[in-house]
N, C-alpha and C positions, 0 to 999 in steps of 0.2 A: 365811706359811702355805703348806704344801705343797698343790699342786693335788689336787683330788679326782678319782678316776677316775669316768667316767660310762658310761652305757649308754642307748641310745634305746629308747623303747617298741617300735619295730619290731625292733631287734636282740634285745630280750628275748623278744618273741613268737616269733621264729625259733628261738631257743635252746630255748624251752619246747616248740615244735612238733617239734623234733628230739629231744625226750626228754631234754634235759640236766637233771641234778639240780642245782637252784639253791637257794640260801638267800635267800628273799625276806622282807623285813620291812616291813610297812605301818605307818607311824607316825601315821596320822590318828586323829581322835577316833572314839568309838564310833558316833555317829550318821552319820559319813561312811562308815565301812566297812559299815554296815548297807545302804547303797545298792549295795554290790558291791565285792568284792576280787578281785584276781588269784588264781585257784585255786592252792592250795599255799602262799600267803603266810601268814606268821605275823603276828598283830596285836599290836604293842606300842606303845602311845601314846608320842608324843615325850617327854612328861613322865615316863613310867615307864621310859625307857631306863636312866638311872643306877642304879636299883634292880634292874635285870634284867641287869646285866653278866655274871652267871654263866651266862646263856643262851648267850652268844657264845663261840666257840672261835677262838683266834688263828690256827689252821691253816686255817680256812675263810674264803671270801670271801662277804660279805653284800651284797645289793642292797637299797637302801632306797627306799621309795615313799611319796609323799604326794599331795596334790591337784595341786600345781603344781611341785613339786621344791624349794621353798624350805625347808620344815621338814626334809625328808629330807636336804637339803644340810647343814643345821646339825648333824643327828645324825651325818652322815658325818665332819664336821670333828672333832666331839667324840670319836667312837670311833677315828678315825685317830690322834688325839693319844695315845690310850691303847694304841696299837699293834695295832689291829685292821685287817683288810683289808676295805675297803668300796668300794662303787660306788653312785652316785646315778642313779636313773632320771630323766633330764632330761625336763621337760615334765609329769611326774606323770600322775595318773589322768585329767586333762583331755585328755591326748593318747593315752590307751590305747584301742585299738580291738579288742583281743582279748577273749577270754571273761572273764566275771566270775562269781563265785558269791555 
C-alpha cells in the first residue's frame, strides 16, 4: 500500500492562519463534530464517504480529519486507491489547538 501523505495539526493551523484555501473534510460522527470542528471543514461521516464520491475532485487535495487520525487514515487509503489526492491530519482533533466552530 502506498504511503499516505500527512500534515500535523500545527502545520495545518499555520496554513489556515496564512489564509491558504484548503479542502478540509471531517469524517467523525455527528455527535463528535457537534463539540467543535475546524472552521471551514466539511462534515462527511466516514461511512458516508463512498456515496459522496461526486463531492471530490481529482484535481484538488483533501485533508481528512477525525478524532485520533485512525478513521481519517482509512478514508485516505480508500480515496487514494480511487485516484484522489489526500492528506491525513496526524493526531486528529485530540491534538488540535486551533479554533473550532
